[in-house]
N, C-alpha and C positions, 0 to 999 in steps of 0.2 A: 603830557604826550601830545603832539599836535594830531589833530584828526581831520584830513581833508577828504573831501568826495568828488569822485570823478563817475562819468557815466560809463567809461570802458579805460581798464587798466591790463596794460601788456607788460610781461615780466621776461627781460631777457633781450641783450642789445646785440644779437647775433643776427643772421640772415632772416630767419622766421620772424623774430619779434620787431625787428625793423620794418620788414616787409609787411606785417601784420600793422603796425602803426601807419605807416606812410599810406597804405591802402585806404584804412579808416578815416583817415585824414580826408583824403580826395573825396570819398563816399560821401561824407558829413558836408563837405564843402558844395557838394552838388545838390544837397537837400535845403532849398531856399528858405523853408519856415523852421529849420531846426533851432531850436530853442537857446542852446548852450553852446557857443562855439568853443569855448575851452573845455572840453569834455573828456579829453584824452590825456592819459599818463603813461609815460614808458619809465619803467623802472631796469636801469642799466647797473650791474655790477661791476663792469668791465672799464677800465679806462678808457677805451676806443669802442666804438659801435661800427657794425659792418653795414653799407649799403649796396645794394645794386645799382648800377650805373649802366648806361650804353644799353640798354635791354634790346634784343632783336628776337622778333619771331622767325625762327629759321624756315620752320615748317609747321604743321598743323599742332604738332606736340613738342618738338626739340627748340630749344630756346639757346640763346648765344648772349651773354651779358659779361660785366666786369664788376669786380668787388672792391671797393674801396673803404678804406678805414677811416673815421673821423671822430672829431671830438662830440660825445653826447650831444652838446649845446646846438651843432651842427642841424639837427633835426628841428629845433625849435625855430629857427631863422627860415627854414623852407616850409615848416608846416606850422603856421600861429595858432593852431588849434590844439596843439600839443604842448604838455610840459613834460620835463625829463627830470627823475630823481637820480642821482648818481649815488646808489646805496645798494645793498644785499637785502633779500627778502629771509627773515629768520623764522617767521610763524605765519600760517593763514588760519583765521577763523571764520570757517567757510557760513556757519550759522550767523555771524554778524556781518558778513560779505566785507570782511576787512583784512588786510594784509599789515603786517609789522615787520620793520625794518632795522637795519642794524645801526642806523643812527637815532635811534629812539623815536623813530615817528610811525604813524600808522595812516592808512589810506583807505577809505571805503570805497567800493566799486559796485555798480550794477552788473556789469559783465566783465569777466577776466580771462586773460588768455596767458598759460603759462606757455614759455617759449625758452625755456633755460637751457637747452642744449644737452650734450652729454659729454662726460669725461673720459679719457683713455683708461683701459684696464692695464695695470702695470702687473708684470710678473713678480715684482716684489716692491712693497710700499716702504716709503722713507729711507730708499737706498740710493745713496748720491751718485754711484755709477748706473743707476737705472734711469732712464728718461723716456717720457711719454711723449710723442707729438702730436698736438690737437689745436692748439691755438698759436697766435701770434707771440706771446711770452714765452712758452716750452719752445718755439723755433728759435727764438734768440738766445735761449740757454744752451740750445742744442748747438748753434753756430759757434758759441763760445768754447764749448768743450770740445767740440770736433777740430777745431784748430789747432790743437796740441796733440791729437791722436793720431796714433799708427795704423789701428785697427779698430773696429767698430763691430759689433754684432748686433744684426737687425732681425727681431722676433717678429713674425706675423706674415700674413699672406693675402692682404688686401690692397686697395689702393695706395695708402700711405706709405707701407713698407714697401710698394713697387716703385712709386714714385722717388722714394727716399734712395733705394738702392741705385737707381741709375744716374741720381743726382751727385752722389758722393764722387768726390775726386781726389786725388793725392792720399790715399788711405786705404787700406785694405778692408774688405767687407767679408763678412760671413751671414750668409742669409739662412736663418734657420725656417723652414717652413713644416707645417703639420701634414701637408697634402702631399702626393705625388708629383704635382706639378705648379709651377710659379703663378701667382695672381689668381687663386682658386674662385676668391669672390666673384669675379669678373669672366674670367676666361676657362673654358673648358681644356682638356689635354692636348685638342688640336691647334687651338688658338696659342696655348700656352707654347707649344713647341714651335709655332711660328715665331714669337717673341724671343724665345731662348736666346738664338743667336746674337740677338741685339743687347742682351744683358751685357756681354763680355766686352761689346765694342766700344770704342772711345765716343764719348758724346759730343754730337756734331757741334762745331762752333757756332755761337749765335750770331756772329756776324756774317757766315756764310750760309746760313740755315734760309730756307725758303720762308717767305713772310708767314706768320702765323695766322691761320683762319680761325681760330679759338679765342676764346674769354681770355684776360688775363687778371691776375690778381696783384694790384698796388700794394706795395709796403713802403710807406713814408718813415724812413729812418729818424726824421728829426721828431715826429710824434711817439715814437717808439720810446722815448725816453721817459715818457710821462706813464708809461705801464707801470701798475702795481703788480703785487703778489697775487691779487684777486685772480680767480680763474676767469679767462677770457672766452670768447664764443669761437665756434668751430673756424677752421681756417676754409677759406674760400677756393674755387677753381684756380689750378696754376700758383697755389701757393709758394712755391719755390722758384717763381720767375723772378730775376733779377737779384737772387739771394747767391751770397758767395758760401757754397756747400763744399769746402776742402778742408783737408786732414793737414799732417805734418810730415807726409812723405812727398816731396815734389818729384821723385823718380818715378812714383807710380801715377800712372794715370787713371786705370781701370784695373780692379783686380777683385772680383767676386768669386767667392766659393759658395756654393750652395749644398746645405745640409736638407735633405726631404724627408719626409715621415718621421718628423720627432718635434720635441717640444722640450721646453727647459724643466729640467728636473732640479737643478741646483744651482745657486750661485755660490760661489766658494772664494775667500781670499787666499793670498799668496801662502799664509802660514797653515791654513785649512789643508790646502793641497798637499803641502809638505808634512804635515803630521798624520794624513790617511795615506800617503804613498799612492795619490792618485796618478795614474800615468796620463800625461798632457799630450793631446794630437799636437803635431808641428804642420803647418802647412809648407808647400814646395818653397825652398830659399829661406824659411825661418831658421835662426840659429838655435841649437839646443840649450842653449844657456840664456835665452832670451825671457826676460822676466815681464809679468803683466801685472797691472794694478787688481783686475778681478778674471775669474775663471767659470767658465759656464759649461755644466755637465748637462747633457744633452741625454733625452730618453733612449737613443740609439747606442748609448754607452761612450760616445766620445766626449772629449774634454778639451775646450779651446781657451785660450787666454785672450784678452782683448782690454782695451782702454775704455770702453763704455759701452753699454747696451741700451738699445734703442727698442721699447716695448710697443709694438704696433698691432696688438692683438683684439682690437675692436674697443667698444666703448659701452659705457653704461649710464645710462639717462639720469641728468641730474634732477632726481625726483624728492630728495632727503628733506628739505625744510615742508612740503607738502604733505606728503605720505606721514609723517611723524604729527601731524597737526590736523589731517583731516581725512575722511572716511573714502579715500579715493581707490578706486578698482586699479590694480596693478597687472600687467602682462608678465608672462613668465622671463620676459627679456627685460623686465625692469620698467618699462615705458608706462606713462598713463594712459589707461585704455580711453579710445574715443570713437563716437559713432558718426554716422555718416556726414553730420553738421559739425564734426571736430569737437563735439561736446563731450565732456567727462561725465561720470555718474554723480559729479557733486553740480548741483544746482547753479546756474551761473558761471560755471568754469569751463572754459576750454583750454584746447592744449594743440600746439603746431611744432613741427619740426622734429628734431631728433629726442625729444623728451617723452614723445608719445609713439603708442603703437595702435594702429588701426585695429578696430573691431567692428568691421562690417562684412557682410557676405563678401566671398572671392569674387574679384574682377577677372575678367576672362584674360584681358591683355596687360594688367598691371600688378604690380607687386610691390611692397615699402622695402625700401632700402633706406639707410639714413646718411643720405647724400645731399650737398649742398642745392642742387636743383630741386629736389623735394621738398626742402626746408622753404624754399622760396615760394612753390607752389602751395604747399600748406598755409604758409603765414597769409597769402593773400586770399586763399579759399576762406580761413579761419576769420578773418576781417568782414569777409561778406555775409558769413554764416552769424556773427555775433550781430552784426547790424540787422539783419533780416528778422532774427529771433525778436531783437529788440522791438522792431517795427511790426512783429507778428504776421511776417510776411512768408511764402514758401521761397524754397530756392532750390535749384538743381545742383547736383554735384558738379563740380569744376571738371571739365574736360581733361585736363594734365591728370587727373586721379584716376581717370578711366584705360588709358594706354601709358605703359612704363616708357620712357623716352629719357637717353641721358648720352652726353658727349663729353668725351676727356681725352687724355693723352697718356699713353703708356710706352715708355722707351723710345720715344720721339716719333710714334705712330698716332695720328688721330684716331680715336675708338668712338663707334656710335652702336649704343645698346638699345633696342626697340622691342617692346612686347616681352613675352617669355623667351628672352633671348638665349638661355641655355637649357630650355625645356622644363624650367621650374615647375614643380607641381604637376608633370604630366606622368605618366606610366611609361617604362621603357618599353612597351609594345604598341604605344598611342602615337607616337610620331615617327618622323624618318627626317634625316638630316641631308641637305644640300651642301657642297662644299666647293669652294673654287681658290685656290692658294696660287699665289705668284712670290715665290720666295723673295725677301727683301723688299717687296713693293706693296703687296695687298694681301688680306685673307676676307673672304667673304662666307660667311655660314647664314643657311636659310632653316628655320625650323617649320616642318608642315605637319599639321593633323588634320586627317580626313581630307586632305588634298588643298587644305587653306592654309596660306602663311599665318603664324603664331608667333614668330619673333625671329629677330636676326642680329648678327653680329657682324659689322663694317669695320675691318682695319685697315687704314691707309685713305687716299683720297678716291674713295671708290664713285663718288657721286650718286650713289644708290639710295642714300636715305630717304628721301621724300618719295621716290617710287615705292619703296618697299613699306615705309609707314602707310601709304594710301592703301596698299594691298591688305596690310593687316587690319587696318581700321575697316574696310569695305568687305572684309572676308569673301574675297571672290576665289572660286572656285579653280585651282591652279592646275589640276590632273593634265590637263591636255597640253599644259605648257613647260612642264618640268625640264623638258630637255632644252629649252631655249633660255630658261629665266637665268641661269648662269653663264650662259656661252658669251664670251669677250667679244664676240664678233656682232651680237644683237644689241641694238640700242634700246635697252629695255624700257627707258622711259618713253621713248615713242612707239614702243609696241604696245603700252597699255595706255595711250594717251586718249 
């Protein structure tokens, strides 16, 4: 068995892993007397790796960038001090500082960063009619299956589910959510109500839409053919951009039926439905004799037929090769616990992105969410921490991990979330909300605690993100300004300049 040694090894070809690798490469290049230029190894199990391009700092915490998929060898061309191993890690021997891979090789490290991401939680394992959406490979399968579908059921209430429901055309959609309102992970009931009317509207034609001010996700179909069955890294922003997400019913533009306060109780075959005399609920216009390859019984007692079930109910960190062979401390959500320097409890081993769970004192304006924006931030910070520890230097926590900030897009609207945007972690009597809603145009919510802004939700082109971000960070007392804060006739940016 080969045994190669590297100062730094990063496992994972997703946003966190590649960002960590690129950042380390740049940092080492800036050290004129660093003795070993070829000192970084990236272990990527997927056929393609994701890289951040066209990065732009929109404000102090908000970031704008694109995600591109490239062949793993691309990174060796742009970062000469990096080598790439196209393989999967099967075992870690932390005592020997060695990882073992599926191609019967082993690599020794001085510092190791685990950035293996997470996999979708499926409501049923090994069921061909149930798909999870998490990486490019699963999207390709979904596209193929959807093209022949009359109706799909989407189960879940987070970002992927919401984007999927909005994108699907020429196919009936049943959206099963466990909450009272849609997109509960990001939106409270009032924001969800603002969005709800747009769930059923026909998606705006891309040719007539206003130019996007957001990041885009580039999918190279030529490279897609190289994809193997190896689980890939998580999708980036606007993963659906440029994809044809259409079913087999040309007469249907948009047809979304929402079932709230329910979960999947059971998946049934047509034979199972018949033998148990289960009553099937029919949607408006559905013929009584219509047959479906799958039936889903919900906890609200209803049962619907469909061609395909999409499971978008969260993710599970990909920790299996490590926790089974090392003494790692694991959080309740399955992530590897990391301290304020992205270190696990195992000496020399760090973690970044979806695979980890932060284990540091609560930060006033920040919370962890498994998002591509945080994957980039964590990967960047982990690289700085690894090098600082290697050089035995002190390092301050990255500012991006002090104030939560995320930009995304739901149902055709730009969405900006900053700070404790839904009053997460605040007692019900410890905050107040200010709202400004212009139906069909914008939604603005401000969370105040003791007169200070601690979070905001901005939907639409409000142009308030930088001003509100500064108010949150500076912790200015707004008690005397509340009446003017959301007044559409007041130029808030100039007001607090």
